[in-house]
C-alpha positions in Angstrom: 46.2 66.9 86.4 46.8 70.5 87.3 49.4 72.5 85.4 51.7 73.0 88.4 52.1 69.2 88.9 52.6 68.7 85.2 55.2 71.4 85.0 57.0 70.1 88.0 57.1 66.5 86.6 58.6 67.9 83.4 61.2 70.0 85.1 62.0 67.3 87.7 62.9 64.8 84.9 65.2 67.3 83.2 68.6 68.5 84.3 67.7 68.6 88.0 66.7 64.9 88.2 69.7 63.8 90.2 69.7 67.0 92.4 66.0 66.3 93.4 66.8 62.7 94.2 69.7 63.8 96.5 67.7 66.5 98.1 64.7 64.2 98.8 67.0 61.7 100.5 68.7 64.4 102.6 65.5 66.1 103.7 64.0 62.8 104.7 67.2 61.9 106.6 67.3 65.0 108.6 63.5 65.7 108.9 63.7 69.1 107.1 60.7 70.9 105.6 61.6 72.6 102.4 60.1 75.0 99.9 61.1 75.7 96.3 61.5 79.4 95.8 63.1 81.7 93.3 63.3 81.4 89.5 62.7 77.7 89.6 59.4 78.2 91.4 58.5 81.0 89.0 59.2 78.7 86.0 56.9 76.0 87.5 54.1 78.5 87.6 54.7 80.1 84.2 56.0 77.1 82.1 52.8 76.7 80.1 51.8 80.3 79.7 52.5 80.6 76.0 51.7 84.4 76.0 54.8 85.2 78.0 58.2 85.9 76.4 60.8 83.1 76.6 62.9 83.3 79.8 66.4 82.1 80.3 66.5 78.6 81.7 67.7 78.8 85.3 70.7 76.6 86.3 70.2 77.2 90.0 67.7 75.9 92.5 66.7 78.0 95.5 65.2 76.3 98.5 64.0 77.9 101.8 64.5 75.2 104.4 63.1 75.2 107.9 66.0 74.6 110.3 65.5 74.1 114.0 69.2 74.4 114.9 72.5 75.0 113.1 73.7 71.4 113.6 70.8 70.2 111.4 71.9 72.6 108.6 75.5 71.6 108.8 74.7 67.9 108.9 72.5 68.3 105.7 75.3 70.1 103.8 77.9 67.5 104.9 75.6 64.7 103.9 75.0 66.2 100.4 78.7 66.7 100.1 79.9 63.3 101.3 77.1 61.0 100.0 75.9 62.8 96.8 79.1 64.5 95.7 78.0 68.1 96.0 80.9 70.6 96.2 80.7 73.1 99.0 81.0 76.7 97.8 82.7 79.8 99.3 79.2 81.1 99.8 78.1 79.2 103.0 74.5 78.6 101.7 75.6 77.2 98.3 76.5 73.8 96.9 77.4 72.9 93.4 76.5 69.6 91.7 79.0 67.7 89.6 77.2 68.7 86.4 77.4 72.5 87.1 74.0 73.1 88.8 73.9 75.5 91.7 71.9 74.8 94.8 71.1 77.5 97.3 69.9 76.3 100.7 68.4 79.3 102.5 67.8 78.5 106.2 65.0 80.1 108.2 62.9 79.2 111.2 64.6 78.3 114.5 67.9 79.7 113.4 66.8 83.2 112.5 67.0 86.3 114.7 65.0 89.4 113.8 64.3 88.0 110.3 68.1 87.5 109.7 70.3 84.4 109.5 74.0 84.6 110.1 76.1 82.0 108.3 79.7 81.2 109.1 82.0 81.8 106.2 85.0 83.8 105.1 83.7 86.5 105.4 80.5 85.6 107.4 77.2 86.1 105.5 74.1 87.8 106.8 70.9 87.0 104.9 67.5 88.6 105.3 64.7 86.0 105.5 62.1 88.6 106.1 58.7 87.3 104.9 59.9 83.7 104.3 57.5 82.3 106.9 54.6 84.2 105.4 55.4 83.1 101.8 55.9 79.5 102.6 52.9 79.5 105.0 50.6 78.9 102.0 52.5 76.7 99.5 51.2 74.7 96.7 51.8 70.9 97.1 52.3 69.1 93.7 52.7 65.4 94.2 55.1 63.7 91.8 56.0 60.0 91.9 55.0 59.8 95.6 57.3 62.8 96.4 55.6 65.8 98.0 57.1 69.2 97.1 56.2 72.5 98.5 56.4 75.4 96.1 56.1 79.1 97.0 52.8 80.4 95.6 52.9 83.6 93.6 50.3 86.2 94.2 50.5 86.2 98.0 52.7 89.2 98.2 50.8 92.3 99.2 47.7 90.4 100.4 46.9 91.1 104.0 45.0 88.9 106.5 
Protein backbone atom coordinates (compact mmCIF):
# COMPACT_ATOMS: atom_id res chain seq x y z
CA UNK A 1 0.00 0.00 0.00
CA UNK A 2 1.46 3.38 -0.93
CA UNK A 3 2.02 5.99 1.77
CA UNK A 4 -0.45 8.49 0.28
CA UNK A 5 -3.28 5.96 0.53
CA UNK A 6 -2.26 4.93 4.03
CA UNK A 7 -2.05 8.56 5.17
CA UNK A 8 -5.42 9.33 3.61
CA UNK A 9 -7.07 6.39 5.38
CA UNK A 10 -5.58 7.54 8.70
CA UNK A 11 -6.69 11.16 8.28
CA UNK A 12 -10.10 10.21 6.86
CA UNK A 13 -10.90 8.16 9.96
CA UNK A 14 -10.02 11.07 12.25
CA UNK A 15 -11.85 14.30 12.89
CA UNK A 16 -12.90 14.66 9.24
CA UNK A 17 -14.74 11.33 9.05
CA UNK A 18 -18.26 12.80 9.03
CA UNK A 19 -17.22 15.66 6.76
CA UNK A 20 -15.85 13.25 4.14
CA UNK A 21 -19.01 11.16 4.31
CA UNK A 22 -21.19 14.22 3.68
CA UNK A 23 -18.94 15.47 0.89
CA UNK A 24 -18.86 12.11 -0.88
CA UNK A 25 -22.67 12.01 -0.86
CA UNK A 26 -22.99 15.59 -2.09
CA UNK A 27 -20.44 15.25 -4.87
CA UNK A 28 -22.13 12.07 -6.10
CA UNK A 29 -25.56 13.70 -5.93
CA UNK A 30 -24.51 16.64 -8.10
CA UNK A 31 -21.88 14.96 -10.28
CA UNK A 32 -19.04 17.19 -9.13
CA UNK A 33 -15.34 16.43 -9.57
CA UNK A 34 -13.32 17.54 -6.58
CA UNK A 35 -9.70 17.80 -5.54
CA UNK A 36 -8.21 18.05 -2.07
CA UNK A 37 -5.87 21.05 -1.95
CA UNK A 38 -4.25 23.21 0.71
CA UNK A 39 -2.84 22.16 4.06
CA UNK A 40 -4.81 18.92 4.20
CA UNK A 41 -3.29 17.80 0.87
CA UNK A 42 0.14 18.81 2.16
CA UNK A 43 -0.39 16.77 5.31
CA UNK A 44 -1.37 13.71 3.27
CA UNK A 45 1.93 13.88 1.43
CA UNK A 46 4.11 14.70 4.45
CA UNK A 47 2.43 12.69 7.20
CA UNK A 48 5.03 9.95 7.42
CA UNK A 49 8.13 12.04 6.74
CA UNK A 50 9.67 11.80 10.20
CA UNK A 51 12.51 14.19 9.33
CA UNK A 52 10.18 17.18 9.09
CA UNK A 53 9.29 19.30 12.12
CA UNK A 54 5.81 18.89 13.57
CA UNK A 55 3.13 20.97 11.91
CA UNK A 56 -0.05 22.31 13.39
CA UNK A 57 -3.00 20.06 12.72
CA UNK A 58 -5.28 21.79 10.26
CA UNK A 59 -8.94 22.17 11.16
CA UNK A 60 -9.96 23.14 7.68
CA UNK A 61 -10.41 21.25 4.47
CA UNK A 62 -9.89 23.03 1.16
CA UNK A 63 -11.37 21.56 -1.99
CA UNK A 64 -11.16 22.78 -5.57
CA UNK A 65 -14.43 21.71 -7.15
CA UNK A 66 -15.19 21.69 -10.86
CA UNK A 67 -18.45 23.58 -11.34
CA UNK A 68 -20.13 23.77 -14.73
CA UNK A 69 -22.67 26.42 -13.69
CA UNK A 70 -23.50 28.39 -10.55
CA UNK A 71 -26.77 26.54 -9.89
CA UNK A 72 -24.73 23.36 -9.31
CA UNK A 73 -22.56 25.13 -6.72
CA UNK A 74 -25.53 26.69 -4.91
CA UNK A 75 -27.40 23.36 -4.88
CA UNK A 76 -24.38 21.58 -3.37
CA UNK A 77 -24.03 24.14 -0.59
CA UNK A 78 -27.77 24.03 0.15
CA UNK A 79 -27.68 20.21 0.21
CA UNK A 80 -24.75 20.18 2.66
CA UNK A 81 -26.58 22.71 4.82
CA UNK A 82 -30.03 21.10 4.82
CA UNK A 83 -29.13 17.40 4.75
CA UNK A 84 -25.84 17.30 6.66
CA UNK A 85 -26.17 20.29 9.00
CA UNK A 86 -23.31 22.44 7.72
CA UNK A 87 -23.64 26.09 8.65
CA UNK A 88 -23.27 28.61 5.85
CA UNK A 89 -20.58 31.20 6.59
CA UNK A 90 -20.36 34.91 5.77
CA UNK A 91 -17.61 33.91 3.32
CA UNK A 92 -19.62 32.58 0.35
CA UNK A 93 -17.22 29.66 -0.28
CA UNK A 94 -17.09 28.44 3.34
CA UNK A 95 -19.22 26.08 5.41
CA UNK A 96 -18.74 25.04 9.03
CA UNK A 97 -19.47 21.62 10.46
CA UNK A 98 -21.28 21.19 13.76
CA UNK A 99 -18.02 20.10 15.40
CA UNK A 100 -16.10 23.23 14.40
CA UNK A 101 -14.37 22.09 11.23
CA UNK A 102 -14.09 24.54 8.34
CA UNK A 103 -14.80 23.52 4.77
CA UNK A 104 -13.74 25.79 1.89
CA UNK A 105 -15.27 24.90 -1.49
CA UNK A 106 -13.33 26.76 -4.17
CA UNK A 107 -15.20 26.63 -7.49
CA UNK A 108 -13.40 26.62 -10.82
CA UNK A 109 -14.05 25.46 -14.36
CA UNK A 110 -17.19 26.54 -16.17
CA UNK A 111 -17.84 29.37 -13.72
CA UNK A 112 -14.47 31.08 -13.98
CA UNK A 113 -13.69 34.10 -16.13
CA UNK A 114 -10.09 35.07 -16.83
CA UNK A 115 -8.90 32.78 -14.00
CA UNK A 116 -11.26 34.46 -11.49
CA UNK A 117 -14.50 33.42 -9.82
CA UNK A 118 -16.96 35.96 -8.48
CA UNK A 119 -19.06 34.82 -5.54
CA UNK A 120 -22.19 36.54 -4.31
CA UNK A 121 -21.81 37.69 -0.76
CA UNK A 122 -21.91 40.76 1.40
CA UNK A 123 -19.54 42.03 0.19
CA UNK A 124 -19.08 40.00 -3.01
CA UNK A 125 -15.85 37.98 -3.17
CA UNK A 126 -13.45 37.61 -6.05
CA UNK A 127 -11.07 34.63 -5.93
CA UNK A 128 -8.18 33.90 -8.21
CA UNK A 129 -8.20 30.32 -9.43
CA UNK A 130 -5.18 30.87 -11.66
CA UNK A 131 -3.34 27.58 -12.13
CA UNK A 132 -6.09 25.42 -10.61
CA UNK A 133 -6.76 23.50 -13.82
CA UNK A 134 -3.05 22.81 -14.22
CA UNK A 135 -2.54 21.66 -10.61
CA UNK A 136 -5.57 19.38 -10.60
CA UNK A 137 -4.79 18.13 -14.10
CA UNK A 138 -2.37 15.54 -12.67
CA UNK A 139 -3.81 14.48 -9.30
CA UNK A 140 -2.95 11.45 -7.25
CA UNK A 141 -5.84 9.03 -6.81
CA UNK A 142 -5.77 7.18 -3.49
CA UNK A 143 -8.62 4.70 -3.20
CA UNK A 144 -10.02 4.21 0.28
CA UNK A 145 -13.02 2.02 1.12
CA UNK A 146 -14.24 2.18 -2.48
CA UNK A 147 -14.12 6.01 -2.40
CA UNK A 148 -11.88 7.68 -4.95
CA UNK A 149 -10.26 10.93 -3.92
CA UNK A 150 -8.22 13.25 -6.05
CA UNK A 151 -5.37 14.96 -4.23
CA UNK A 152 -3.29 17.79 -5.66
CA UNK A 153 0.21 16.51 -6.29
CA UNK A 154 3.12 18.58 -4.96
CA UNK A 155 6.10 19.13 -7.18
CA UNK A 156 4.19 20.07 -10.32
CA UNK A 157 4.66 23.77 -9.71
CA UNK A 158 7.35 25.18 -11.92
CA UNK A 159 7.44 22.18 -14.28
CA UNK A 160 6.83 23.12 -17.84
CA UNK A 161 5.37 20.94 -20.59
